[in-house]
C-alpha positions as CSV (number, residue, x, y, z in Angstrom):
1,M,-12.3,55.2,13.6
2,A,-10.0,53.0,15.6
3,I,-10.4,49.2,15.7
4,R,-10.4,47.9,19.3
5,F,-9.3,44.4,20.1
6,P,-10.8,43.0,23.3
7,F,-7.8,42.1,25.3
8,R,-8.0,40.3,28.6
9,P,-4.6,39.9,30.2
10,V,-5.8,37.3,32.8
11,G,-7.1,35.0,30.0
12,L,-4.1,35.4,27.9
13,A,-1.9,34.6,31.0
14,L,-3.8,31.5,31.8
15,A,-3.7,30.3,28.2
16,L,0.1,30.6,28.0
17,A,0.7,29.2,31.5
18,A,-1.4,26.0,30.9
19,P,1.0,23.1,31.0
20,T,1.4,21.2,27.7
21,P,1.0,17.4,28.0
22,S,4.3,15.7,27.6
23,L,4.1,12.6,25.5
24,A,5.7,9.5,26.9
25,A,7.7,7.2,24.6
26,P,5.5,4.4,23.4
27,T,6.2,1.1,25.2
28,C,4.8,-2.4,25.2
29,L,4.0,-4.2,28.5
30,A,4.8,-7.8,29.4
31,N,5.8,-9.9,32.4
32,G,5.4,-6.8,34.6
33,K,8.1,-4.9,32.5
34,S,7.9,-2.1,29.9
35,F,9.7,-2.7,26.5
36,D,10.5,0.0,24.0
37,V,9.4,-0.3,20.3
38,G,11.8,-2.8,18.6
39,Q,12.8,-4.8,21.8
40,T,11.9,-8.5,22.0
41,A,10.5,-10.6,24.8
42,C,9.5,-14.2,25.5
43,L,5.7,-14.2,26.0
44,T,3.7,-17.0,27.6
45,I,0.0,-17.1,26.6
46,A,-2.2,-20.1,27.5
47,G,0.8,-22.2,28.5
48,E,2.5,-21.7,25.0
49,S,5.7,-19.5,24.9
50,H,6.9,-17.6,21.8
51,L,9.3,-14.8,21.0
52,A,7.7,-11.3,20.2
53,R,8.8,-7.9,19.2
54,C,7.2,-4.7,20.4
55,D,5.9,-2.9,17.3
56,M,3.6,0.1,16.4
57,V,0.4,-0.9,14.7
58,L,-2.1,1.9,13.8
59,N,-0.4,4.3,16.3
60,N,-0.6,1.7,19.1
61,T,2.0,-0.5,20.6
62,S,1.5,-4.2,19.8
63,W,3.4,-7.5,20.1
64,T,4.4,-9.3,16.8
65,R,5.2,-13.0,17.0
66,I,8.7,-13.6,15.6
67,K,9.4,-17.2,16.4
68,D,7.4,-20.1,17.9
69,E,9.8,-20.7,20.7
70,C,11.9,-18.7,22.9
71,P,15.7,-18.6,22.9
72,G,17.3,-21.3,25.0
73,E,14.0,-23.4,25.1
74,A,14.0,-27.0,24.1
75,P,12.2,-27.6,20.9
76,K,8.7,-29.1,21.5
77,P,7.8,-32.5,20.0
78,H,5.8,-32.3,16.7
79,P,2.0,-32.6,17.8
80,T,1.5,-35.6,15.3
81,S,4.2,-37.7,16.7
82,L,2.5,-40.5,18.6
83,S,4.0,-43.1,20.8
84,T,2.7,-46.7,20.5
85,P,2.7,-49.1,23.3
86,T,4.7,-52.2,23.2
87,P,2.7,-55.2,22.4
88,G,2.0,-57.5,25.4
89,P,0.2,-60.7,25.9
90,A,-3.4,-60.5,24.8
91,P,-6.1,-61.3,27.5
92,T,-7.5,-64.7,27.3
93,E,-10.7,-64.0,29.3
94,P,-13.1,-61.2,28.9
95,T,-12.6,-58.3,31.4
96,E,-15.4,-56.4,33.2
97,N,-15.8,-52.7,32.4
């Protein structure tokens, strides 16, 4: 008794000819540009700028904060530094609100 294998040449040809998906290199997006993993960029979020690096986190690209300011940026004043007004003459009469 001979063992027969069902063989369909059309199905085999289609399976072998199917294009395999090409995987793109992982990149991070910022400021309208793509950055490769390991590259750094200055990111501005909610008016605050910081230096970040493109990293892989759980098989996804993500930005990791490196420094609180960007290179070439002037340091920001400490948030607790307050300026006090110079004392002037005190009002002698009550003022209306």
